[in-house]
PDB file of N, CA, C and O in Angstrom:
ATOM      1  N   MET A   1       0.730  -1.175   0.028  1.00  0.00           N
ATOM      2  CA  MET A   1       0.059  -0.047  -0.029  1.00  0.00           C
ATOM      3  C   MET A   1       0.854   1.267  -0.052  1.00  0.00           C
ATOM      4  O   MET A   1       2.009   1.270   0.374  1.00  0.00           O
ATOM      5  N   ALA A   2       0.349   2.257  -0.477  1.00  0.00           N
ATOM      6  CA  ALA A   2       1.160   3.536  -0.636  1.00  0.00           C
ATOM      7  C   ALA A   2       0.181   4.650  -0.196  1.00  0.00           C
ATOM      8  O   ALA A   2      -1.044   4.555  -0.277  1.00  0.00           O
ATOM      9  N   ASN A   3       0.832   5.668   0.256  1.00  0.00           N
ATOM     10  CA  ASN A   3       0.001   6.843   0.719  1.00  0.00           C
ATOM     11  C   ASN A   3      -0.216   7.841  -0.428  1.00  0.00           C
ATOM     12  O   ASN A   3       0.742   8.187  -1.119  1.00  0.00           O
ATOM     13  N   PHE A   4      -1.340   8.269  -0.627  1.00  0.00           N
ATOM     14  CA  PHE A   4      -1.807   9.346  -1.699  1.00  0.00           C
ATOM     15  C   PHE A   4      -2.407  10.392  -1.021  1.00  0.00           C
ATOM     16  O   PHE A   4      -3.099  10.258  -0.011  1.00  0.00           O
ATOM     17  N   ILE A   5      -2.103  11.586  -1.655  1.00  0.00           N
ATOM     18  CA  ILE A   5      -2.820  12.852  -1.548  1.00  0.00           C
ATOM     19  C   ILE A   5      -3.593  13.124  -2.575  1.00  0.00           C
ATOM     20  O   ILE A   5      -3.033  13.279  -3.660  1.00  0.00           O
ATOM     21  N   VAL A   6      -5.010  13.244  -2.497  1.00  0.00           N
ATOM     22  CA  VAL A   6      -5.895  13.567  -3.634  1.00  0.00           C
ATOM     23  C   VAL A   6      -6.517  14.740  -3.362  1.00  0.00           C
ATOM     24  O   VAL A   6      -7.028  14.922  -2.257  1.00  0.00           O
ATOM     25  N   THR A   7      -6.548  15.687  -4.347  1.00  0.00           N
ATOM     26  CA  THR A   7      -7.295  17.033  -4.141  1.00  0.00           C
ATOM     27  C   THR A   7      -8.017  17.353  -5.555  1.00  0.00           C
ATOM     28  O   THR A   7      -7.635  16.983  -6.666  1.00  0.00           O
ATOM     29  N   TYR A   8      -9.129  18.117  -5.245  1.00  0.00           N
ATOM     30  CA  TYR A   8     -10.037  18.277  -6.550  1.00  0.00           C
ATOM     31  C   TYR A   8     -10.762  19.714  -6.366  1.00  0.00           C
ATOM     32  O   TYR A   8     -10.954  20.256  -5.277  1.00  0.00           O
ATOM     33  N   ASP A   9     -11.078  20.160  -7.460  1.00  0.00           N
ATOM     34  CA  ASP A   9     -12.058  21.244  -7.487  1.00  0.00           C
ATOM     35  C   ASP A   9     -13.192  20.821  -8.466  1.00  0.00           C
ATOM     36  O   ASP A   9     -13.013  20.483  -9.636  1.00  0.00           O
ATOM     37  N   LEU A  10     -14.408  20.891  -7.803  1.00  0.00           N
ATOM     38  CA  LEU A  10     -15.577  20.816  -8.590  1.00  0.00           C
ATOM     39  C   LEU A  10     -16.098  22.043  -9.259  1.00  0.00           C
ATOM     40  O   LEU A  10     -16.453  22.988  -8.554  1.00  0.00           O
ATOM     41  N   ASN A  11     -16.173  22.110 -10.549  1.00  0.00           N
ATOM     42  CA  ASN A  11     -16.614  23.265 -11.202  1.00  0.00           C
ATOM     43  C   ASN A  11     -17.795  23.159 -12.015  1.00  0.00           C
ATOM     44  O   ASN A  11     -18.259  24.160 -12.562  1.00  0.00           O
ATOM     45  N   GLY A  12     -18.369  21.908 -12.148  1.00  0.00           N
ATOM     46  CA  GLY A  12     -19.666  21.731 -12.782  1.00  0.00           C
ATOM     47  C   GLY A  12     -20.727  21.287 -11.815  1.00  0.00           C
ATOM     48  O   GLY A  12     -20.438  21.192 -10.622  1.00  0.00           O
ATOM     49  N   PRO A  13     -21.942  21.008 -12.252  1.00  0.00           N
ATOM     50  CA  PRO A  13     -23.224  20.499 -11.448  1.00  0.00           C
ATOM     51  C   PRO A  13     -22.858  19.112 -10.857  1.00  0.00           C
ATOM     52  O   PRO A  13     -23.243  18.861  -9.714  1.00  0.00           O
ATOM     53  N   ASN A  14     -22.148  18.201 -11.546  1.00  0.00           N
ATOM     54  CA  ASN A  14     -21.802  16.787 -11.184  1.00  0.00           C
ATOM     55  C   ASN A  14     -20.537  16.661 -11.374  1.00  0.00           C
ATOM     56  O   ASN A  14     -19.977  17.292 -12.270  1.00  0.00           O
ATOM     57  N   PRO A  15     -19.876  15.816 -10.552  1.00  0.00           N
ATOM     58  CA  PRO A  15     -20.330  15.302  -9.126  1.00  0.00           C
ATOM     59  C   PRO A  15     -20.531  16.292  -8.110  1.00  0.00           C
ATOM     60  O   PRO A  15     -20.046  17.420  -8.201  1.00  0.00           O
ATOM     61  N   SER A  16     -21.243  15.898  -7.126  1.00  0.00           N
ATOM     62  CA  SER A  16     -21.225  16.762  -5.802  1.00  0.00           C
ATOM     63  C   SER A  16     -20.214  16.327  -4.901  1.00  0.00           C
ATOM     64  O   SER A  16     -19.635  15.258  -5.093  1.00  0.00           O
ATOM     65  N   HIS A  17     -19.935  17.108  -3.876  1.00  0.00           N
ATOM     66  CA  HIS A  17     -19.041  16.666  -2.952  1.00  0.00           C
ATOM     67  C   HIS A  17     -19.236  15.465  -2.165  1.00  0.00           C
ATOM     68  O   HIS A  17     -18.336  14.791  -1.664  1.00  0.00           O
ATOM     69  N   LYS A  18     -20.614  15.228  -2.088  1.00  0.00           N
ATOM     70  CA  LYS A  18     -20.944  13.873  -1.395  1.00  0.00           C
ATOM     71  C   LYS A  18     -20.620  12.651  -2.344  1.00  0.00           C
ATOM     72  O   LYS A  18     -20.202  11.552  -1.980  1.00  0.00           O
ATOM     73  N   GLN A  19     -20.892  13.055  -3.617  1.00  0.00           N
ATOM     74  CA  GLN A  19     -20.606  11.992  -4.640  1.00  0.00           C
ATOM     75  C   GLN A  19     -19.124  11.526  -4.623  1.00  0.00           C
ATOM     76  O   GLN A  19     -18.778  10.347  -4.691  1.00  0.00           O
ATOM     77  N   MET A  20     -18.210  12.693  -4.515  1.00  0.00           N
ATOM     78  CA  MET A  20     -16.829  12.378  -4.531  1.00  0.00           C
ATOM     79  C   MET A  20     -16.351  11.863  -3.311  1.00  0.00           C
ATOM     80  O   MET A  20     -15.271  11.272  -3.337  1.00  0.00           O
ATOM     81  N   ASP A  21     -17.027  11.992  -2.131  1.00  0.00           N
ATOM     82  CA  ASP A  21     -16.690  11.531  -0.743  1.00  0.00           C
ATOM     83  C   ASP A  21     -16.903  10.072  -1.069  1.00  0.00           C
ATOM     84  O   ASP A  21     -15.988   9.265  -0.902  1.00  0.00           O
ATOM     85  N   GLU A  22     -18.049   9.723  -1.517  1.00  0.00           N
ATOM     86  CA  GLU A  22     -18.428   8.283  -1.633  1.00  0.00           C
ATOM     87  C   GLU A  22     -17.562   7.526  -2.643  1.00  0.00           C
ATOM     88  O   GLU A  22     -17.295   6.335  -2.481  1.00  0.00           O
ATOM     89  N   ALA A  23     -17.117   8.258  -3.715  1.00  0.00           N
ATOM     90  CA  ALA A  23     -16.244   7.500  -4.702  1.00  0.00           C
ATOM     91  C   ALA A  23     -14.773   7.154  -4.025  1.00  0.00           C
ATOM     92  O   ALA A  23     -14.135   6.109  -4.155  1.00  0.00           O
ATOM     93  N   ILE A  24     -14.450   8.232  -3.330  1.00  0.00           N
ATOM     94  CA  ILE A  24     -13.156   8.053  -2.574  1.00  0.00           C
ATOM     95  C   ILE A  24     -13.266   6.911  -1.501  1.00  0.00           C
ATOM     96  O   ILE A  24     -12.283   6.190  -1.327  1.00  0.00           O
ATOM     97  N   SER A  25     -14.328   6.726  -0.827  1.00  0.00           N
ATOM     98  CA  SER A  25     -14.550   5.778   0.210  1.00  0.00           C
ATOM     99  C   SER A  25     -14.586   4.229  -0.503  1.00  0.00           C
ATOM    100  O   SER A  25     -14.290   3.220   0.138  1.00  0.00           O
ATOM    101  N   ARG A  26     -14.984   4.209  -1.880  1.00  0.00           N
ATOM    102  CA  ARG A  26     -15.010   2.938  -2.546  1.00  0.00           C
ATOM    103  C   ARG A  26     -13.731   2.546  -3.059  1.00  0.00           C
ATOM    104  O   ARG A  26     -13.611   1.376  -3.423  1.00  0.00           O
ATOM    105  N   VAL A  27     -12.685   3.383  -3.157  1.00  0.00           N
ATOM    106  CA  VAL A  27     -11.442   3.011  -3.895  1.00  0.00           C
ATOM    107  C   VAL A  27     -10.338   2.740  -2.731  1.00  0.00           C
ATOM    108  O   VAL A  27      -9.346   2.098  -3.079  1.00  0.00           O
ATOM    109  N   ALA A  28     -10.409   3.092  -1.631  1.00  0.00           N
ATOM    110  CA  ALA A  28      -9.471   2.910  -0.546  1.00  0.00           C
ATOM    111  C   ALA A  28     -10.067   2.362   0.694  1.00  0.00           C
ATOM    112  O   ALA A  28     -11.115   2.855   1.111  1.00  0.00           O
ATOM    113  N   ALA A  29      -9.448   1.311   1.369  1.00  0.00           N
ATOM    114  CA  ALA A  29      -9.852   0.767   2.595  1.00  0.00           C
ATOM    115  C   ALA A  29      -9.608   1.777   3.718  1.00  0.00           C
ATOM    116  O   ALA A  29     -10.399   1.849   4.659  1.00  0.00           O
ATOM    117  N   LYS A  30      -8.436   2.623   3.628  1.00  0.00           N
ATOM    118  CA  LYS A  30      -8.081   3.478   4.634  1.00  0.00           C
ATOM    119  C   LYS A  30      -8.061   4.782   3.904  1.00  0.00           C
ATOM    120  O   LYS A  30      -7.512   4.877   2.807  1.00  0.00           O
ATOM    121  N   TYR A  31      -8.648   5.786   4.494  1.00  0.00           N
ATOM    122  CA  TYR A  31      -8.796   7.217   4.008  1.00  0.00           C
ATOM    123  C   TYR A  31      -9.282   8.227   4.825  1.00  0.00           C
ATOM    124  O   TYR A  31     -10.041   7.896   5.735  1.00  0.00           O
ATOM    125  N   GLY A  32      -8.979   9.456   4.669  1.00  0.00           N
ATOM    126  CA  GLY A  32      -9.466  10.455   5.557  1.00  0.00           C
ATOM    127  C   GLY A  32      -9.478  11.808   4.783  1.00  0.00           C
ATOM    128  O   GLY A  32      -8.726  12.062   3.842  1.00  0.00           O
ATOM    129  N   ARG A  33     -10.370  12.597   5.264  1.00  0.00           N
ATOM    130  CA  ARG A  33     -10.363  13.992   4.736  1.00  0.00           C
ATOM    131  C   ARG A  33      -9.210  14.748   5.519  1.00  0.00           C
ATOM    132  O   ARG A  33      -9.187  14.674   6.747  1.00  0.00           O
ATOM    133  N   LEU A  34      -8.288  15.447   4.855  1.00  0.00           N
ATOM    134  CA  LEU A  34      -7.487  16.322   5.517  1.00  0.00           C
ATOM    135  C   LEU A  34      -7.937  17.698   5.620  1.00  0.00           C
ATOM    136  O   LEU A  34      -7.983  18.292   6.697  1.00  0.00           O
ATOM    137  N   LEU A  35      -8.263  18.199   4.529  1.00  0.00           N
ATOM    138  CA  LEU A  35      -8.879  19.627   4.538  1.00  0.00           C
ATOM    139  C   LEU A  35     -10.119  19.536   3.624  1.00  0.00           C
ATOM    140  O   LEU A  35     -10.429  18.438   3.163  1.00  0.00           O
ATOM    141  N   GLU A  36     -10.794  20.563   3.361  1.00  0.00           N
ATOM    142  CA  GLU A  36     -12.048  20.629   2.724  1.00  0.00           C
ATOM    143  C   GLU A  36     -12.125  19.644   1.491  1.00  0.00           C
ATOM    144  O   GLU A  36     -12.959  18.739   1.477  1.00  0.00           O
ATOM    145  N   THR A  37     -11.345  19.819   0.585  1.00  0.00           N
ATOM    146  CA  THR A  37     -11.231  18.924  -0.734  1.00  0.00           C
ATOM    147  C   THR A  37      -9.839  18.318  -0.799  1.00  0.00           C
ATOM    148  O   THR A  37      -9.250  18.253  -1.878  1.00  0.00           O
ATOM    149  N   VAL A  38      -9.367  17.930   0.188  1.00  0.00           N
ATOM    150  CA  VAL A  38      -7.918  17.263   0.148  1.00  0.00           C
ATOM    151  C   VAL A  38      -8.108  16.050   0.911  1.00  0.00           C
ATOM    152  O   VAL A  38      -8.613  16.171   2.028  1.00  0.00           O
ATOM    153  N   TRP A  39      -7.768  14.829   0.469  1.00  0.00           N
ATOM    154  CA  TRP A  39      -7.725  13.572   1.104  1.00  0.00           C
ATOM    155  C   TRP A  39      -6.490  12.728   1.094  1.00  0.00           C
ATOM    156  O   TRP A  39      -5.724  12.766   0.131  1.00  0.00           O
ATOM    157  N   TRP A  40      -6.279  11.992   2.100  1.00  0.00           N
ATOM    158  CA  TRP A  40      -5.272  10.888   2.242  1.00  0.00           C
ATOM    159  C   TRP A  40      -5.863   9.514   1.920  1.00  0.00           C
ATOM    160  O   TRP A  40      -6.878   9.179   2.531  1.00  0.00           O
ATOM    161  N   LEU A  41      -5.363   8.744   1.081  1.00  0.00           N
ATOM    162  CA  LEU A  41      -5.742   7.552   0.733  1.00  0.00           C
ATOM    163  C   LEU A  41      -4.484   6.523   0.947  1.00  0.00           C
ATOM    164  O   LEU A  41      -3.330   6.748   0.583  1.00  0.00           O
ATOM    165  N   ASP A  42      -4.916   5.445   1.561  1.00  0.00           N
ATOM    166  CA  ASP A  42      -3.832   4.313   1.477  1.00  0.00           C
ATOM    167  C   ASP A  42      -4.275   3.201   0.365  1.00  0.00           C
ATOM    168  O   ASP A  42      -5.190   2.394   0.530  1.00  0.00           O
ATOM    169  N   TYR A  43      -3.538   3.299  -0.682  1.00  0.00           N
ATOM    170  CA  TYR A  43      -4.083   2.609  -1.981  1.00  0.00           C
ATOM    171  C   TYR A  43      -3.143   1.816  -2.446  1.00  0.00           C
ATOM    172  O   TYR A  43      -1.950   2.118  -2.400  1.00  0.00           O
ATOM    173  N   ARG A  44      -3.604   0.697  -2.952  1.00  0.00           N
ATOM    174  CA  ARG A  44      -2.676  -0.455  -3.588  1.00  0.00           C
ATOM    175  C   ARG A  44      -2.409  -0.380  -5.002  1.00  0.00           C
ATOM    176  O   ARG A  44      -2.522  -1.374  -5.719  1.00  0.00           O
ATOM    177  N   GLY A  45      -2.001   0.939  -5.513  1.00  0.00           N
ATOM    178  CA  GLY A  45      -1.847   1.038  -6.935  1.00  0.00           C
ATOM    179  C   GLY A  45      -0.952   2.217  -7.151  1.00  0.00           C
ATOM    180  O   GLY A  45      -0.223   2.678  -6.273  1.00  0.00           O
ATOM    181  N   THR A  46      -1.049   2.680  -8.377  1.00  0.00           N
ATOM    182  CA  THR A  46      -0.277   3.818  -8.756  1.00  0.00           C
ATOM    183  C   THR A  46      -1.113   5.202  -8.771  1.00  0.00           C
ATOM    184  O   THR A  46      -2.344   5.176  -8.777  1.00  0.00           O
ATOM    185  N   ALA A  47      -0.443   6.309  -8.777  1.00  0.00           N
ATOM    186  CA  ALA A  47      -0.982   7.479  -8.879  1.00  0.00           C
ATOM    187  C   ALA A  47      -2.021   7.481 -10.219  1.00  0.00           C
ATOM    188  O   ALA A  47      -3.202   7.811 -10.119  1.00  0.00           O
ATOM    189  N   ALA A  48      -1.534   7.157 -11.191  1.00  0.00           N
ATOM    190  CA  ALA A  48      -2.186   7.058 -12.457  1.00  0.00           C
ATOM    191  C   ALA A  48      -3.488   6.094 -12.387  1.00  0.00           C
ATOM    192  O   ALA A  48      -4.568   6.386 -12.901  1.00  0.00           O
ATOM    193  N   GLU A  49      -3.264   5.092 -11.787  1.00  0.00           N
ATOM    194  CA  GLU A  49      -4.645   4.154 -11.523  1.00  0.00           C
ATOM    195  C   GLU A  49      -5.365   4.787 -10.720  1.00  0.00           C
ATOM    196  O   GLU A  49      -6.544   4.818 -11.073  1.00  0.00           O
ATOM    197  N   LEU A  50      -5.088   5.416  -9.581  1.00  0.00           N
ATOM    198  CA  LEU A  50      -5.867   6.207  -8.749  1.00  0.00           C
ATOM    199  C   LEU A  50      -6.608   7.284  -9.424  1.00  0.00           C
ATOM    200  O   LEU A  50      -7.797   7.498  -9.186  1.00  0.00           O
ATOM    201  N   ARG A  51      -5.888   7.985 -10.294  1.00  0.00           N
ATOM    202  CA  ARG A  51      -6.563   9.154 -10.995  1.00  0.00           C
ATOM    203  C   ARG A  51      -7.493   8.668 -11.924  1.00  0.00           C
ATOM    204  O   ARG A  51      -8.587   9.221 -12.038  1.00  0.00           O
ATOM    205  N   ASP A  52      -7.172   7.668 -12.622  1.00  0.00           N
ATOM    206  CA  ASP A  52      -8.168   6.930 -13.623  1.00  0.00           C
ATOM    207  C   ASP A  52      -9.505   6.620 -12.968  1.00  0.00           C
ATOM    208  O   ASP A  52     -10.578   6.971 -13.458  1.00  0.00           O
ATOM    209  N   LEU A  53      -9.378   5.943 -11.836  1.00  0.00           N
ATOM    210  CA  LEU A  53     -10.671   5.684 -11.123  1.00  0.00           C
ATOM    211  C   LEU A  53     -11.459   6.610 -10.747  1.00  0.00           C
ATOM    212  O   LEU A  53     -12.680   6.543 -10.886  1.00  0.00           O
ATOM    213  N   LEU A  54     -10.768   7.702 -10.163  1.00  0.00           N
ATOM    214  CA  LEU A  54     -11.601   9.007  -9.713  1.00  0.00           C
ATOM    215  C   LEU A  54     -12.145   9.642 -10.933  1.00  0.00           C
ATOM    216  O   LEU A  54     -13.318  10.007 -11.003  1.00  0.00           O
ATOM    217  N   GLN A  55     -11.344   9.765 -11.832  1.00  0.00           N
ATOM    218  CA  GLN A  55     -11.696  10.652 -13.093  1.00  0.00           C
ATOM    219  C   GLN A  55     -13.072  10.311 -13.675  1.00  0.00           C
ATOM    220  O   GLN A  55     -13.811  11.149 -14.193  1.00  0.00           O
ATOM    221  N   THR A  56     -13.348   9.016 -13.546  1.00  0.00           N
ATOM    222  CA  THR A  56     -14.495   8.387 -14.308  1.00  0.00           C
ATOM    223  C   THR A  56     -15.773   9.156 -13.795  1.00  0.00           C
ATOM    224  O   THR A  56     -16.742   9.117 -14.554  1.00  0.00           O
ATOM    225  N   ILE A  57     -15.903   9.829 -12.648  1.00  0.00           N
ATOM    226  CA  ILE A  57     -17.086  10.549 -12.084  1.00  0.00           C
ATOM    227  C   ILE A  57     -16.968  11.980 -12.231  1.00  0.00           C
ATOM    228  O   ILE A  57     -17.875  12.736 -11.881  1.00  0.00           O
ATOM    229  N   LEU A  58     -15.834  12.397 -12.760  1.00  0.00           N
ATOM    230  CA  LEU A  58     -15.592  14.002 -12.798  1.00  0.00           C
ATOM    231  C   LEU A  58     -16.069  14.474 -14.207  1.00  0.00           C
ATOM    232  O   LEU A  58     -15.970  13.764 -15.208  1.00  0.00           O
ATOM    233  N   GLY A  59     -16.588  15.715 -14.202  1.00  0.00           N
ATOM    234  CA  GLY A  59     -16.839  16.323 -15.554  1.00  0.00           C
ATOM    235  C   GLY A  59     -15.681  16.788 -16.112  1.00  0.00           C
ATOM    236  O   GLY A  59     -14.616  16.763 -15.494  1.00  0.00           O
ATOM    237  N   LYS A  60     -15.818  17.319 -17.520  1.00  0.00           N
ATOM    238  CA  LYS A  60     -14.845  17.855 -18.008  1.00  0.00           C
ATOM    239  C   LYS A  60     -14.254  19.213 -17.450  1.00  0.00           C
ATOM    240  O   LYS A  60     -13.070  19.500 -17.629  1.00  0.00           O
ATOM    241  N   GLU A  61     -14.955  19.872 -16.904  1.00  0.00           N
ATOM    242  CA  GLU A  61     -14.491  21.089 -16.120  1.00  0.00           C
ATOM    243  C   GLU A  61     -13.890  21.042 -14.798  1.00  0.00           C
ATOM    244  O   GLU A  61     -13.418  22.059 -14.288  1.00  0.00           O
ATOM    245  N   ASP A  62     -13.882  19.734 -14.128  1.00  0.00           N
ATOM    246  CA  ASP A  62     -13.290  19.508 -12.891  1.00  0.00           C
ATOM    247  C   ASP A  62     -11.892  19.372 -13.003  1.00  0.00           C
ATOM    248  O   ASP A  62     -11.351  19.069 -14.067  1.00  0.00           O
ATOM    249  N   LEU A  63     -11.140  19.632 -11.704  1.00  0.00           N
ATOM    250  CA  LEU A  63      -9.737  19.351 -11.728  1.00  0.00           C
ATOM    251  C   LEU A  63      -9.459  18.313 -10.623  1.00  0.00           C
ATOM    252  O   LEU A  63     -10.171  18.215  -9.624  1.00  0.00           O
ATOM    253  N   LEU A  64      -8.402  17.562 -10.859  1.00  0.00           N
ATOM    254  CA  LEU A  64      -8.032  16.489  -9.972  1.00  0.00           C
ATOM    255  C   LEU A  64      -6.427  16.334  -9.823  1.00  0.00           C
ATOM    256  O   LEU A  64      -5.752  16.278 -10.851  1.00  0.00           O
ATOM    257  N   LEU A  65      -5.925  16.276  -8.781  1.00  0.00           N
ATOM    258  CA  LEU A  65      -4.260  15.925  -8.588  1.00  0.00           C
ATOM    259  C   LEU A  65      -4.298  14.965  -7.651  1.00  0.00           C
ATOM    260  O   LEU A  65      -4.944  15.072  -6.608  1.00  0.00           O
ATOM    261  N   VAL A  66      -3.427  13.713  -8.055  1.00  0.00           N
ATOM    262  CA  VAL A  66      -3.113  12.758  -7.090  1.00  0.00           C
ATOM    263  C   VAL A  66      -1.643  12.678  -7.138  1.00  0.00           C
ATOM    264  O   VAL A  66      -0.969  12.579  -8.163  1.00  0.00           O
ATOM    265  N   ILE A  67      -1.154  12.738  -5.755  1.00  0.00           N
ATOM    266  CA  ILE A  67       0.402  12.632  -5.466  1.00  0.00           C
ATOM    267  C   ILE A  67       0.627  11.479  -4.647  1.00  0.00           C
ATOM    268  O   ILE A  67      -0.077  11.353  -3.645  1.00  0.00           O
ATOM    269  N   GLU A  68       1.545  10.570  -4.928  1.00  0.00           N
ATOM    270  CA  GLU A  68       2.040   9.693  -3.923  1.00  0.00           C
ATOM    271  C   GLU A  68       2.956  10.397  -3.152  1.00  0.00           C
ATOM    272  O   GLU A  68       3.621  11.319  -3.624  1.00  0.00           O
ATOM    273  N   CYS A  69       3.045   9.994  -1.898  1.00  0.00           N
ATOM    274  CA  CYS A  69       4.034  10.548  -0.934  1.00  0.00           C
ATOM    275  C   CYS A  69       4.558   9.735   0.162  1.00  0.00           C
ATOM    276  O   CYS A  69       3.870   8.785   0.535  1.00  0.00           O
ATOM    277  N   LYS A  70       5.610   9.956   0.698  1.00  0.00           N
ATOM    278  CA  LYS A  70       6.314   9.079   1.591  1.00  0.00           C
ATOM    279  C   LYS A  70       6.281   9.878   2.837  1.00  0.00           C
ATOM    280  O   LYS A  70       6.090   9.194   3.843  1.00  0.00           O
ATOM    281  N   SER A  71       6.427  11.217   3.039  1.00  0.00           N
ATOM    282  CA  SER A  71       6.463  11.963   4.346  1.00  0.00           C
ATOM    283  C   SER A  71       5.598  12.958   4.276  1.00  0.00           C
ATOM    284  O   SER A  71       5.229  13.376   3.178  1.00  0.00           O
ATOM    285  N   ALA A  72       5.155  13.477   5.423  1.00  0.00           N
ATOM    286  CA  ALA A  72       4.318  14.626   5.546  1.00  0.00           C
ATOM    287  C   ALA A  72       4.522  15.258   7.002  1.00  0.00           C
ATOM    288  O   ALA A  72       4.925  14.654   7.995  1.00  0.00           O
ATOM    289  N   ALA A  73       4.196  16.460   6.923  1.00  0.00           N
ATOM    290  CA  ALA A  73       4.308  17.321   8.194  1.00  0.00           C
ATOM    291  C   ALA A  73       3.130  18.026   8.183  1.00  0.00           C
ATOM    292  O   ALA A  73       2.606  18.426   7.143  1.00  0.00           O
ATOM    293  N   TRP A  74       2.638  18.218   9.396  1.00  0.00           N
ATOM    294  CA  TRP A  74       1.199  19.010   9.534  1.00  0.00           C
ATOM    295  C   TRP A  74       0.919  19.570  11.049  1.00  0.00           C
ATOM    296  O   TRP A  74       1.579  19.141  11.995  1.00  0.00           O
ATOM    297  N   THR A  75       0.039  20.416  11.190  1.00  0.00           N
ATOM    298  CA  THR A  75      -0.414  20.760  12.455  1.00  0.00           C
ATOM    299  C   THR A  75      -1.660  20.180  12.895  1.00  0.00           C
ATOM    300  O   THR A  75      -1.678  19.273  13.727  1.00  0.00           O
ATOM    301  N   LYS A  76      -2.823  20.717  12.314  1.00  0.00           N
ATOM    302  CA  LYS A  76      -4.015  20.107  12.437  1.00  0.00           C
ATOM    303  C   LYS A  76      -4.858  19.575  11.222  1.00  0.00           C
ATOM    304  O   LYS A  76      -4.832  20.164  10.141  1.00  0.00           O
ATOM    305  N   LEU A  77      -5.591  18.466  11.430  1.00  0.00           N
ATOM    306  CA  LEU A  77      -6.111  17.954  10.207  1.00  0.00           C
ATOM    307  C   LEU A  77      -7.459  17.499  10.618  1.00  0.00           C
ATOM    308  O   LEU A  77      -7.661  17.318  11.819  1.00  0.00           O
ATOM    309  N   LEU A  78      -8.463  17.280   9.705  1.00  0.00           N
ATOM    310  CA  LEU A  78      -9.692  16.825   9.882  1.00  0.00           C
ATOM    311  C   LEU A  78      -9.534  15.275  10.190  1.00  0.00           C
ATOM    312  O   LEU A  78     -10.302  14.752  10.998  1.00  0.00           O
ATOM    313  N   VAL A  79      -8.571  14.553   9.572  1.00  0.00           N
ATOM    314  CA  VAL A  79      -8.516  13.162   9.896  1.00  0.00           C
ATOM    315  C   VAL A  79      -7.908  12.785  11.253  1.00  0.00           C
ATOM    316  O   VAL A  79      -7.162  13.601  11.793  1.00  0.00           O
ATOM    317  N   ASN A  80      -8.137  11.763  11.770  1.00  0.00           N
ATOM    318  CA  ASN A  80      -7.431  11.312  13.020  1.00  0.00           C
ATOM    319  C   ASN A  80      -5.845  11.284  12.812  1.00  0.00           C
ATOM    320  O   ASN A  80      -5.295  10.408  12.144  1.00  0.00           O
ATOM    321  N   SER A  81      -5.200  12.266  13.412  1.00  0.00           N
ATOM    322  CA  SER A  81      -3.655  12.379  13.163  1.00  0.00           C
ATOM    323  C   SER A  81      -2.894  11.159  13.462  1.00  0.00           C
ATOM    324  O   SER A  81      -1.814  10.939  12.914  1.00  0.00           O
ATOM    325  N   GLN A  82      -3.431  10.344  14.330  1.00  0.00           N
ATOM    326  CA  GLN A  82      -2.543   9.078  14.578  1.00  0.00           C
ATOM    327  C   GLN A  82      -2.666   8.177  13.629  1.00  0.00           C
ATOM    328  O   GLN A  82      -1.644   7.555  13.338  1.00  0.00           O
ATOM    329  N   ALA A  83      -3.789   7.902  12.983  1.00  0.00           N
ATOM    330  CA  ALA A  83      -3.847   7.024  11.914  1.00  0.00           C
ATOM    331  C   ALA A  83      -3.178   7.580  10.835  1.00  0.00           C
ATOM    332  O   ALA A  83      -2.499   6.824  10.141  1.00  0.00           O
ATOM    333  N   PHE A  84      -3.246   8.848  10.543  1.00  0.00           N
ATOM    334  CA  PHE A  84      -2.479   9.513   9.322  1.00  0.00           C
ATOM    335  C   PHE A  84      -0.800   9.247   9.668  1.00  0.00           C
ATOM    336  O   PHE A  84      -0.049   8.746   8.831  1.00  0.00           O
ATOM    337  N   LYS A  85      -0.425   9.598  10.808  1.00  0.00           N
ATOM    338  CA  LYS A  85       0.912   9.300  11.126  1.00  0.00           C
ATOM    339  C   LYS A  85       1.439   7.831  11.205  1.00  0.00           C
ATOM    340  O   LYS A  85       2.580   7.544  10.842  1.00  0.00           O
ATOM    341  N   ASP A  86       0.594   6.957  11.674  1.00  0.00           N
ATOM    342  CA  ASP A  86       0.898   5.563  11.369  1.00  0.00           C
ATOM    343  C   ASP A  86       1.164   5.115   9.837  1.00  0.00           C
ATOM    344  O   ASP A  86       2.078   4.375   9.474  1.00  0.00           O
ATOM    345  N   ALA A  87       0.363   5.603   9.165  1.00  0.00           N
ATOM    346  CA  ALA A  87       0.434   5.273   7.625  1.00  0.00           C
ATOM    347  C   ALA A  87       1.727   5.871   6.973  1.00  0.00           C
ATOM    348  O   ALA A  87       2.263   5.296   6.025  1.00  0.00           O
ATOM    349  N   PHE A  88       2.191   6.970   7.469  1.00  0.00           N
ATOM    350  CA  PHE A  88       3.520   7.494   6.934  1.00  0.00           C
ATOM    351  C   PHE A  88       4.609   6.876   7.620  1.00  0.00           C
ATOM    352  O   PHE A  88       5.686   6.756   7.037  1.00  0.00           O
ATOM    353  N   ASN A  89       4.437   6.417   8.938  1.00  0.00           N
ATOM    354  CA  ASN A  89       5.624   5.662   9.521  1.00  0.00           C
ATOM    355  C   ASN A  89       5.831   4.387   8.842  1.00  0.00           C
ATOM    356  O   ASN A  89       6.968   3.940   8.687  1.00  0.00           O
ATOM    357  N   ARG A  90       4.758   3.762   8.416  1.00  0.00           N
ATOM    358  CA  ARG A  90       4.871   2.485   7.758  1.00  0.00           C
ATOM    359  C   ARG A  90       5.617   2.684   6.314  1.00  0.00           C
ATOM    360  O   ARG A  90       6.357   1.824   5.836  1.00  0.00           O
ATOM    361  N   ALA A  91       5.361   3.775   5.766  1.00  0.00           N
ATOM    362  CA  ALA A  91       5.895   4.005   4.445  1.00  0.00           C
ATOM    363  C   ALA A  91       7.418   4.362   4.496  1.00  0.00           C
ATOM    364  O   ALA A  91       8.151   4.176   3.525  1.00  0.00           O
ATOM    365  N   ALA A  92       7.762   4.776   5.436  1.00  0.00           N
ATOM    366  CA  ALA A  92       9.218   5.326   5.643  1.00  0.00           C
ATOM    367  C   ALA A  92      10.223   4.203   5.657  1.00  0.00           C
ATOM    368  O   ALA A  92      11.419   4.448   5.808  1.00  0.00           O
TER     369      ALA A  92
END
């Protein structure tokens, strides 16, 4: 498994933020919202594979960025900080 940061901008009528939340929850067993439209996912594939999965529900006007990462630093997050920290410790 690898750690990914996914962020997006929804600029059209569909999908809704709720639909994006549901899509993210379907592609990764472990995940959490870090900031409003920034997510951490523990995913067993590549950044391109994750992008391709999530891109299927996006409109042409929507934006998506998927980044694989091995380390992180933060102050406060919306996700449980211990679970997030544990995932990065495993990757190191």
